[in-house]
N, C-alpha and C positions, 0 to 999 in steps of 0.2 A: 789597497789590492787583496781582493778573499783570499784565503788559503784552500787549497785543497785537501781533506783531510779523509782517511780509510781508518774505523775505527772496528775493533774486534771484541769478544764477549766470551770465556770460556764455554765450551760446547758442552751443553746438558747431557750427561747420558742417557742413549735409550733404552732403559730398563726401570723404569721407574717416572713417578709425577713429579713438575714443577712444586717446590712446597717455598714457605716464606723465607726460610734459607737461600734458598737460591736467590729470590727477587732482592734481595739485595744488592746481588751482582749487577744484574740485570735493570735495574731500574738507576744505581748509578750509573750507566753508561748510558742509558738512555737519555737519561737528562743531559747528564753529556753533550751526546749528540743532539736532541733538541735545542740546547742551546747553541752550540756551533752555528747550527743554521736561522736560529733569531738573532744569530749575533753577524748571519749575514753571509757566512760559509758556506763551502760546499762540502758536504760531510755525509758518506755513506756508511752504513752500520750492516757490518755481516759476520753471520752466525749459521752454526750449523747442528743436527743432531749428533752426537755422540753413538754410532752404532755398533763399532767390532769390537771384539773379543768375546771369550769363554763365556763370562756372567749373560750375556744376551743368548746365546746359543744353547745355556743351558736353561734359563726359562722361557725361551721358544719349546725347547724340549717338553719339560714339565705340563704346559698347555697344550701339547699337543697339536702344533702350529709350527711353521717356518721360520727362521729368524725375519727372510722379508714380510710376511705378513704381521710379525711383531713390533721389528721397529716402524711402517705403517701406521698403524694403529696411534701406536706413541708419538710419532712423527704430528697427528690429528692434537692430539692430546696437549702437548706441548705448545702447536699452534694455537689452540681455544684459548688456552692458559695465558700466552703472553698477550693474546689480543684483547684479552678481559683486561688486563693492568696495565693497557697500552705500550707497551712496549712493541717501537714502531721499528721493524728490520726493514733496511732495504730491499736486501734476500738473505732466508732464513732455509737452509739449505739439508742435504744430509752428507755423512763422510762416505757411504755406500753409495758413490757414485763414480763414472766413466771420467769425470774429471777428476776427481782425487784420485783412483788409481795413475791415471797419466803420469801426474804431479809427484805420483810417491813412489812411481819409477823412476819417473827421469831423477830424481833427488837423488833416488839408492845409487844410481844406473853412476850419476856423478859423484856421488860419495865414493864408489867401487876404483873408479877410473884413478880418483887421487890418492887411492891408499889409505881412506880413513876407515874404511870394513874391512875389516878380517875375519875368518873363520877359523873356532878353535871349537876341540871338543873340551864338554861342562858336565859336569855333574848336577842334574835337579832333580825334583822330587816327582816322583809316581806313585799314583794313589793303586793300589795293586785293588781294591774292592771296586773301586768306579772304574777302573782299566784305561787311565789316563793320563799325562803329564801334568803338572797341577799350574796353572798358571796364577798369579801374581798374588790374585784377588780372593781366588779359593783354597789360599794357605794359611792360617792363621797360629801366631806363635809367640813368645816371648822377643821382646827388642832386642837386639844383640848390643845397641848401642845405650840404652836406658833404662832397660830391664821393663818397661812397659809391658801387661797380657795385651792377649788379644790382638795384637797388631798384624796387619796384612803384608803379605810376603813381599810386597817394592818398597814400602816404608812406613814410618812409625807416624801415628796420626798426632803423637803424644810430645816430641822431641824434633819432628821433622825429617830424620836420618832417612838417607833413602841407603838399599842394601840389595843384597840375593834373596831369594827364599831359601837359601839353603843357608842361609848368614843365621836364621831364625831360630832362639831354642825352644826347645819340645816344641817342634809344629805336629801340627795335624791338619787332616784334610776339611775344610771347611763344608764339606757337604756332608760328609759320613762321619768325621771325627777321628778316622782311622790313620794311625801315626805312617807318614811317606815312606815308601824307600826312596835309595838313590840310584838313579838310571844316567847312561854317557847318551849325548846326543850332540851332533856339528853343528853350531850355532853362528850365527853374523851377529859379530860386536861391532860397535861404531867407537873410534878410538877419541873417546873426548879429552883425553888427558891431550895431545896434538893441541887441542884450541884454547889448555889453561892462558897463556900471554896475554891472548887474544880476548879470552873473557875476562880478563882483569883488566883491559884496558877499558872494555865496553862497559863494567859495571862502574870504572874509575871515571867513567864521562856522563853518569850522572841517569845511565840505563833505570835505574831501580830507585826509591827513596834508599834514605841512610841506614834506616831500620834493617830492611832488605839486602842492602851492601853489608852490615856486617854480618847477618847470620850466613849471607855467601861466603863473606872471609874466611868463616870457620870450614867450609866445605873447601875450599881452596885449601888451607892449612893442613887439611887431611888429605886433601891428593885425589885428583879427580879418579875415576876408575872408568873402563872401556862400560860401554853400555850394551847389554843384549836385545837387539833390536829384532829379537825374531823368535817364531814360535811353533812348537811342532803342533800339528794336527791330532785329533780334530780340534778347529776352529774356526771363526767366521770371521773373516778378512779378505784382504787381499795374500794371493801368490804369492812368493820373491819369484821375479823372473829365475827361467831355467829350475825350480824347485817344483817338486810335486806334492810333498808333506808336510811343506814350512812356509809361515805365513809372516807378514808383517806385524811385527807385535803391534798393538793399538795405541799404543802413545808414540809411536812413530808416523802413523796415517792420521791421528786426531787433529795436530795443530793444524796439518798440512789442509786441512779442511776448513780452515781460514780462507786461504787461498783457490782450495776449489769453489768454495760459495763466491767469493768473489770473480774467479774466471767463469762461473756461469753465469753472473748477472752482467757481465762485459760482454759476452757471447749472445746473449739474449736483448741487448742495448746495443748493439753495434758499436763495442767500445774494445780497444785494444790493451788485452790483458796486463801486458808485458809494460806498456807507459804507464798502466795505470797502478798496479802494484808494485813492481820494480823500478819505477821510473822516479826523478830527483824533484818531479811538482809536487809530488803527491806523499804526505804524512803518513807517518801509520805508527797508530798505538794500539797496543793488547789491555782488556782489563780484567784480572784474575784473584781467586782467590790465595791466599796466604797457603794454601796446602800445596796446591802446585807450583810452588816457587821453582824448586830445583828444576823442574822436565823446563817451563818456560825460561829460566834466565840462565839456565847451561846447557842443556842439551838443543832447543829449539835454535837459540841464535847459532850454537854452532854450528847445526847442521845447516842453517842458512848458511854461514859462512863459506862453507866446506863446498857448497853446492851452486855459489855465485848469485844467490839471490838477497835482496835489503835485506835489514835487521830493521827491526821497529824502534820508531825515535825515542821512546817511554813505554815500560812495563810498570802500571798503574795495579799496584794488591791492597786488598781491604780484607778486613778480617771478618769473622764468623757471626752469625746472629744466637745471641742469647735469649729466653724467654723469659720476665721476669728474673733475671740474674743469672737464671740457671742454663745448663746445656737443654736445646728441646726436646720434650719427653711426651713419648704416645701416652702415656698412663695419666699422666698430666691433663694431656687434651694439647699440647702446646706446640705439638708438631704438627703444626698445619698446612694440608695440602693448598694451593691455590686455588684450587674449584671450590673449598669448603669455604675459606675465605669468602668469595666471591658470593657467594649464597645470601652471606649473612649481609655483608658491609663493602660501603663503595671503594672501589681498588685505587684512587685517587686519595683516601683518606689515609694509606698507606705509605703511597710515594711520599707525599707531603710528613708522614711520622718518621721515613726512614732519612729525606733528604734534612729533617731538623734535628740529625744524627750525625750523618756522614760528613769525614772531614778528607783527608788527603792522609791518614794517618793508618795503620793495619792493628791498631786495636778492635777487639769485639765491639758490636754493634747490639745495644738491649733495645729490645721491645717490653718494657713494662705497661701492660694491658691497659691497669689504673690509668698511668701517665698519658698513653693514647687517647682513653676516651675525654681526660680532660685536654691534653694539647689540642686533638680534633674540636671538641666544644668550645673552647676557648679564643684558638684564634683565628680557624678557619670559619668557623660560625659566627661566634661571637664577634669577632674583630673586622677580619676580613671581608666575608660576606655582608655583615651588620652597614660597613660603610653604603654600598649598594641597596642594599633590602630597605632601608629608610630614607632613600634619598631619591630613586629612580620612581617610587609612584607617587611621591609627590610632585613629580615635575609634570608626572606623563596624566596625571589624575587634573592638577588644576593650574597649571602653567603649559597649556598646551605641545609636550614633549619638547619644546625648546630652551637648549641652551644659550645662556646669554655670554656676557665678557667679562673679564676677570676684574677685579679690581685688586688695589695695593695688596690688601691684609691674603688674599686668595692665591696672589703671584708668587707671593713669600711662601706658602706652603707649598705651591708646586717646584716651587726654585728647588725648594729644601729636598725633594723627593728627585728630581733632576741632578743634586749635584750627589749622589751617592751613585749615579750611574757605573762609573770608571772601576769605584770598588765592589760594586756587585758582578762586572763584567770578571775582574781579575780571581773574584772570589769561583766562580763559576770555573773559570779556568784551570785552576787550581784546584778543583774537587772540592775545595770548604765550603760545601753545600749548607753546612751547618751556621756559617756567619751568613750566607745571603738570607737563610728563613728568619736570623734574629733581626738583621736590618730591617727587612719587610713586616715584620711584625712592631720594629718600632715604629717606621713610619704610617703603617696603619694606626696606631696607636693616637700619633701627632694628628692624623686626620681624622679620627674620632672625637680627641679633644676641640679641636676648629668648630665641629660639627655643635660641640655642647655648646662653646662659648659664643654660638654665632646663631643657635636656635631656632633654625628654620621652620618648624615646628608652629611656632609663637610669632614669629613676622609673617608667616604665611598668613595669618589674619589681618594684618594691617599694614604691610609693605610687600605687595608680590613681587617686585621686579629686586628689590634685597634680597628675599630669598633667591630665586632666579640665579642671583648675582653667588651668592652662597653654595647652593648646588652646581654650581658649575666649576667652580673652585674644587668640590669634593668630588664630583667625576671625572674631573682631571687627573686626579690623586687615584680613582681608582684604577682609571686608564694604563697609568704608570705604572703600578702597581702590577696593573696585570702582564705587562710585560715583561716583571722581573721574574712573577710566577710562570709563566708559561710554561717555559724549561719541566718543570716539576707537575703542573696542574693544566696540561692541554685542553683538557675539558672543561674545567672548572673557568677557563680563561676564555676559551670558542663560546661559552651561553655570555660571558660581557661584551664578548665583539660583538655578538648579533644585537644585545640588549642596546649598545653605545653605537648602531649600526655603522659599524666600522669595519673596514678590509679586514685581514689577518696582521695580527701586530709583529711588530718586531723591534730590534731595540734603537732603529734608526728610527723610532717614531714616539720616544721618551720626550723629544722636546719638541714635538709641534703638540701644539695646543689646540682641545676642542672649542669653539666659540662661535655661538650663535648657527649652531648645527641640532638638529633632529635628532632624538633615539627613539627607542622603541618600548614597547608596553616591557614590564620587568617579567624574567626568570627567574623562577628559582634556583638558585644557586647550591646549596649546601642543606642536608639535615643533619640535627645533632643525631648524635651516635646514642643508641639506647643500650645500654651495661646489660640488658638483657638479651641483646643480640649476640654480645661478643660473647657472653656463659652459654650463649646456646653453639656455639660454633666450637667453643674449647670442647665442649660436653659430647656433639657431634664427634670432631677430633678422636675423643677418649674412645667411644663407641666402632670407629671406623677399624676393618679390619686390614690394616697394610698387609700386601702380600711379602713375605719373607725373600729376605734380600737373597738369599739361597733354598734352593727349595729341589728335594729327592729328584733327581732328573727320572723322565721315563726311558726306559731302553729302547732301541729300535723297535720296530714291529715285530714279532715272531707268527709264523701260520701253527695252525694246530698240530701238523703234521712234526715241526719241532720240537710242539712241548711234549708228544707223545715218544719221543726218544730219550726222555729222561724215565732209568728203570727203577721205580719206588720199590724197598722189600723191605719186609718186618729186621731189626737188627736188635740185638739181645746186647747189653753192655757188659762185657765181660771184665773190663777194667777203666776206669778213672783216675786221673793223675794231673796236677796243676805243672805248667810249664815256666822252668824255671827261665824269669825274664821277662815273661811276658802278662801281662794282669789282666788280660780278657782270653787267654785261651785254655782250653782245658784239654788233654789228649785224651782220648779214646780209642780203645780195642774192642771192634764188635764182631761178633758170630750172627753173619748172615746164612745161614744152613748150611754149616760145614766149612765156609770160605769166611776168613779172616784179615779185617779192615785194619788200619789204623788214621783215626781221623783227630782232625784239628776242630776243633768248634770254638766261638767266639762267645761261650757262656757261663766264662771262670765270676761274673759279677754277681751272676743269677742263682750259680749250683754250686752245691761242695760236691767234691768228688765221689764220696760214700753216698751221697742222694741219690747216682743213678748206673751205679753198680747192681743189677739184674733186670736193670730196665727193660722194656721194649720201646723203640723208637722207630723211628723211618726214616731209610737213608737212601739217598740217590747212589745207587750202585756204580753207576757205568759211569760216573763223572771221572772225566781223566785227571790221572793223580796232577798232582800239583807242587813242587818244589818250595818250599818257605825254609825261614832263618832257622827254623829248630826242628825241620826236619821233614819228611814227604808226607801231604795229608790223600789218601785213597780215596776221600768221599764228601758227604757233606751230612748231615743229619738237618731235617726239620723241624723250625723254630719260628716262630713271631714275635714281633715287639719291637719295640721305638730303641733299646738299646739300654745297655748300662745292667741293672735291676731288672728292667722291663722286656724280660725275654722268659719264653715259653716255648716249651717242646710241646711239640703236637702230641698227643694222646695216641695209642693203638688197643685195641679191645684185648685182654688180659690172655684171652685165648687165642689171640694169634702166635703162628709158629714161625721164628727167625728164618728167615729165604721167601717165606709170604709174600708174592708181588701185590699191587697195591694199586686198582686200577682206579 
């Protein structure tokens, strides 16, 4: 009896392009889904763009567009890239959807009713320069656990620890570099610790692999903490029911996006979502990277437990991608976008290479570009494609395109290939694609040896029927290998199906022989990879100017009348001094035509105090006084630059008088 299976991959974030690292997960998942379908199971693959959060909002603002416009454009780019690499979702949706809003509110309300969500006043980071609370990914600092530098405010990429932004050591706003202050706000918290025993039982039942469960044991030992599931505005996301300026944290509604994508598919196809997603008849599997284990192995199942939804049968976790043994690098041209790769190389070659490296472990996968070229040219072109390319033209050109019957030695070869079917199925099921590729390569070697032993290019001159018998065995071997390869190389195998003049293959067809069967003309299956194309790809990747992860946001529009409100005056620096405890600030005493103002200016790294005394500057004289940690600043002097030592006070004619207005 066939199985009913639902599969998801982690949602790509709608703030940038798909790159080679992302493709590890989507190819791993797509291969597994295709295997299930080829093996006769019903399997649906759901995913969506992860669209909410401050990074999307800030990026849209920096481009002068609305967040909805940004995510619409990125959605088109992502779907294009997935199509190019033959990632075949049954539904690729968006978390910015009505289905996701409804499900997020449903889960939130159920958790509230159960007492799993509480409100609490917290201290959180606030950037006075950017005038906003800093979301987790907009604050950088030193990890409080392992002391790794330049880590995000919610989790550490080095040790995997999860924490609050206020736990960071030496925090700084990731946008402007300013040290944030602490402000209080009422937030909603999910009581994760209430589910610790249930989560331990889940992990112990095999929800994750052993290495992942060992990592989770460390977190259990440290004690699970309440999870802040709300964010203050401005924020691009769903408002929390009953609130005006508080929103669901993106990590709450993102995994619910799996469910929303499924619901959207069910609604479009007349299916009952509750029976499909929450029913006992359907298995459920999540594929993720090891960087988001904490969220998917703890928060997500706990939310589902508390809200009455089914938990996945298994969480499959993979490692990161390295290129040539090291982390992907923009300067070396190894941070390669999917779009760039597809301009130069066949996407199926990457599917084959990744499959040859992927197992069920969480170790990192290395894309060695020289090995990539060698493996594709040797295995795919020289071995697998070679079997068909040296056999089909001979049969179509001189033997009426017709297969004959197998003899004893031919049947022995075919039986050898049929004999590994169950092992191939088992390896696919257990995500050991590397073992699948090794077996296929070994079987192709055996088939090529059979060709060498029987030398059809010689026997065609003296014994046409013997040649037909030989080629019948070879092309039956090609057919079986095509079945085994189909989850990895759907286009390659589609060409073989057309050549062999057969219906789409499945694992049920492995034992079915092709005898006395008419085939079609040969179609070229694969081209050799030329190293110069790989070099051109990496060179273009070096030269690409990727959008920064964080850009200085464009503030909301103002009118010319707003701008005219600023009263700019010539001021003379009467006194300048350093501010104890503030590396970037100088305190200036300004004479503005008989009026004295005290101003704090962030120019200490560019100017010594003695350089400024007696100097004429331009001051925003009617700026509302601002209370700071070090005192009250009564104005602002005009300067420009990127920060640090690169700051230049705007000059003014030496003949100008203090108090004179600047128009």
